[in-house]
N, C-alpha and C positions, 0 to 999 in steps of 0.2 A: 614449611617455607622461609626463607630467610627475605627481608623486606624489598633489598635492592633486587635480590632475584624474581620476585614477582615484579616488580616496573621491567627490567631487562625483560623476562618471556612476553611481558602485555607487548612490548613496543615492537619485538618480532616479529606480533601477528599483526602482518599489512590490516590494517579495517576501515579503507574510505567508507563513506556514507552507503548503506544499503548492502553494505558488504561484512557484516558485524557475527554474522553467525558462529565463526571459530573463536574470537575473542570471548565474547558472551559465554559460549560452552566453558571456555580456560577462564574465565575470573566465575564462574560457580565453582568450577570443581577446586579453586583455590579457595575460595572462601570455605569450602565443608572441611579443606584438608588444615586451615587456620583456626577452626574451631566455631564458627558460625555453628547458630542454631537451627538454620534454614536457610536455602541459597536455593535458586531457581532461574527458569526463563520465562519471561512473564508471555500475553498473548503476541503484544509486538515487537519482542526482541529484549526486551531488556533484562539486564544482570541484575536482581535482586537477591541480597541479602539480608537477614535478622538476627540479631543478636543483643543476647542480655534483655533483661525485662525490670518494671517498675512503673512508677506513675506518669513518668516523661516519654515522651517519644520525641527521638532524634533522628530529622531525616537529612542524610547527607548524600548530596546527587552530582556525580559527574559523567560528563558524554564519555564511552567508548570509541565514537566514528573519530576519524579522522577527514580530513583533505586528502584529496588526492595527491600523489605523487610520492612515490619509495623512496626511503634515505639510507643508506647503509649503517644499520645499525653498528655501532662499535664505542669503546669505552675508554677513553684516553685523558688522561691528567686530571682525573676526578670527573670528569663528564660522560655523559653518555649521548650518543647523538641517535636520533631517528624517529621516523615522523610519529607524531603525537606523545613522545618523552613531554612536553608541558601543554600540550592542547590535543587530550586533557588527559592522559593516560597516568603522568604523574601525581597528578594530586587527584585524582579517582584510585590511583594504588595507593594514597597516603591514606586514603579514607579508612581503605579494608585492613588496612595494617596497624592502624592507630586503634579500629575498634578491638580486632583482635587483642591487641596488645595486653588492653586495660580490661578483656571479659571479665575477669573473676573478680574486680573492683567494680565493675558496673552496676548501679542501679537506675540502670533508665534503660528501655527497650530501644534500639539503633537500628535503621533500617538504611543500608548502602547500595544505591542504585547507580549500578552501572546502564549509563540512559542512551537510548539507540538513535542514531540518527539527528543529532541536534546539530550539526553543519547543512543538513537538507530540510527541504521543506515541510516532510512531515515531524512532529516530534514524538520523543518515547517520554516527555515530560508533560505533555499534555495527558498521555494516558496516567501516568501516575495522579494527575489533577483530577481528571473525573472516573474514574475506574476503580483507584486501589482502595478506596473506604477509610483512608486514613487521615489523623488529624494531629497534623505534630505542632510539638510546642516551639520547637525550634529547627528550620532549617539552614544548611551550610552548602552551599553550591561548589565547585571543584571547577576551578579558574585560574591560571597563574596569575597572581597576586605579587608573589614574593614573599620569600617566609615572613615578614615584618608588615606586609600589606593587609588590609583591610577592605574589601570592595562592597560599597554603598551602593552604587547606582549603574544603572548600565541606560542607555538611550532604547526608544523602541523603534520600530521600523517597519516600513510600505513599502511595495512591489505597487508597480501597474504596469502595464500594457495596452497602449495606444494604436488601434488601429484606426485608417483612414482609406476609401479608395472611392476616387471620381473620375469621371470624362478624360481623357486624357488633352490635352490643348496645347499649342504650340508655343513653345518658348518665348516667343515675341509678342504674345496678346495681352501681355501684364497681366493674366490672370496669374493666382498664385497654386503654385504643385500643392500635390499631398505632402511632400517633405517639405518645403517651404512652410506651410501651415505648422506643421510637426515641430519645427524647430521653432516658432512664432511661440506656438503654445508653450514648450519648455523654457523658454525664452522668459514670458510674462511669469511662469513658476518661481523661477530660479530670482528674479526681482523681490517678485514677494516674498521668498526664503531670507534675502539679503536684507530687505527692507524691518524682517521680524529681527534678524540677528545683531543690530545696528548697538553698539556699548554691549555686549552679552559676552561672555566667556565660553570657551571651546563646547562644554559640557549643557549649556544651554542655547545652543544655536541650532536653525532646522538645518539638516545637510540632504543635499538634492546633488543628484548624480546620472546621468544617464549611461544605461550596462551594454544598449546595444544599438542600431536603428538598422533599418533594411527598409529599402527601396527597393520598387520594379515598373517596368513603364514596357507595355507589349505594344502600343501604338494605341490600344484602343481603351483599358484600363491603368490609370495612374495610382498605386497602393504604398501605401507605408507602414513601416510597424517599428516602434520605439518603444523600447524597455528604460524604465525610470524606476530607481530606488530612494526612500528617502528616509533618514535616521532623525527620529523624534527624539525633544529633549522632556525632561519632565515635566516643564510649564507648558507642554500642550499634549493633547489624544490623538489616536488613530481616524478619530470622527472626525475632528476637526482639520486633520490633515485630507481627508476624504472629501469634505466639503468644498475647503476650496480648489481641489483638482476638478470635482464637479462643476462648481461654478464657473471656472473658465474652460471647460471645452468647449471646444470647437463644434458647431451644426454637424450632423453626420457621420463625427466618429464613434467609436465603440472604446469604451473604456474597461478592462479588466483588473479589476483589483486580488492584490495575492501576497500572501507569506506577512500579514500583519501582527503587529504586535505590540504591545502597551508600555512605554517607557516606566522605569521604577528608579525611585529614589530611597531607599530604605533610612529608618531613624536609628541613631546611635545611642540613644537611650532606653537599653534595655539589659536584661542579663547576658544575651547572647554576646555582645559588642563588650560590655564588661569583663566576661572570661577571656576573648580572645585579646583584649587588653592588658589584662594580668597575666596571660600565659604566654604572651611574648614577650613583656618587661622580665621575667620571671627566667625567659633565658637568651639574656644578654642584649636583647635586641631593640630597638626605638620602631614603637607602632607609627603608621602611616595610615589616615583614612583614602581611599580612592575611588574615582568615577570613572566610568570608561566609554568611550563614544560607539563600539558597539552593541552588539546584543546578548546574550547568553540564555541559558535555562533559569536565569535568578528572575529574568523578566516573566517566563510564565508561573513559578510556583509561587511566588510573591506577589503576584496579582492574584492567585489565586488562593492563598490560604493566607488569614490573619494572624499572623505570629512571625516573631523577631526572624530577619535572614540578612546572611551574608554572604559572599563569595569568598573565598579560601583557598590558597594551592601554592605550592613552590613553583618556581618558573619566571622567566623575564617573558613577559607579555610580547615584545619587541620582538620574539623570534617565532611567533604562532604563523603559520603559514609558510615561513620562510624554506628555502633548501638548507639551511644552517639550522635547523631546532636541535636543541639540545637542552637538557639539563643538570646545572651541578649537582653531583649525588649529597654533597654536605648540607646544601641547603633539602635536599629531599629527606634526608634525615631528621634535618633539623624541623622541618615543618610537620613529621609524625610527630617529635616529641610535643609541639605546641599543641596538636590537637587532640594528643593523648590528655594532657592538661586541662583541655577546655571540656571534655567530655565527661571527665571526672567531676569537674567544677557545677556543670549545669547538671550532673546528677543529685 
């Protein structure tokens, strides 16, 4: 299968989070067709392919689920439009193609994973960490960085749900409503984040936002639910943020934390980064180091395995989750060439 055909067929399969069975089957069949030694769908729905052998193990993982919202798949003026074209089927298909293209020259074992549910709360990458029983020497995560971009860091993430129920009181009584309490609580947390952020770069800042607020008053009970999300910089950790929330929470409220993920900032000083720098320059591109304010599977795998890790993949990340999502096909091809050189150099 030609590498552009692989990408187009993958993008044509609509695969929002929790609906990845069809894309997983397609990727497994494609990897077998392309000469992988083994390919299968694991217990949680990850599409896994293994190719090559040697002393080193290289794990390449990109996610096959997308956010919701179908986009008409079309190719025009050298661009492929469609949901997942860059986030993250473009990077994932570039992994599969690169590994297949250098199979005869490989002197390492390469494991390519199409991860389940990266865009949702239960993550296929966590299963790889806890259940696959591998010890990779190098990890490459597939997310759009641009053909010359090497991503070394992502912020962490923490969400929580605040609930408070109290007896109703008259609005003229001077007593705070449950909504007042929730807003004051959030205001304090936001002020603490702003204090932390003074003089810091965007990547070093602690971000906080309200995801939703709902209130209800039936004349007897006054209720409020507040959903809040944090993006945590590498100079903090999840436990520290949880401590802040718990120390400031009002009496009689309930706090439920969810979807927590530690931040990561990887080192530049290793063979994986050196190979990417050499390959990108060899392909007449100017390499750029990047950090991202979002979160990816790099957070999970990088904090699980003690080995060199980067994120790399074709595409403009500003198009993530947008109705104009598309990939430049020449960039897709160029990224495959970069990856081929990296795989051979690492091995």
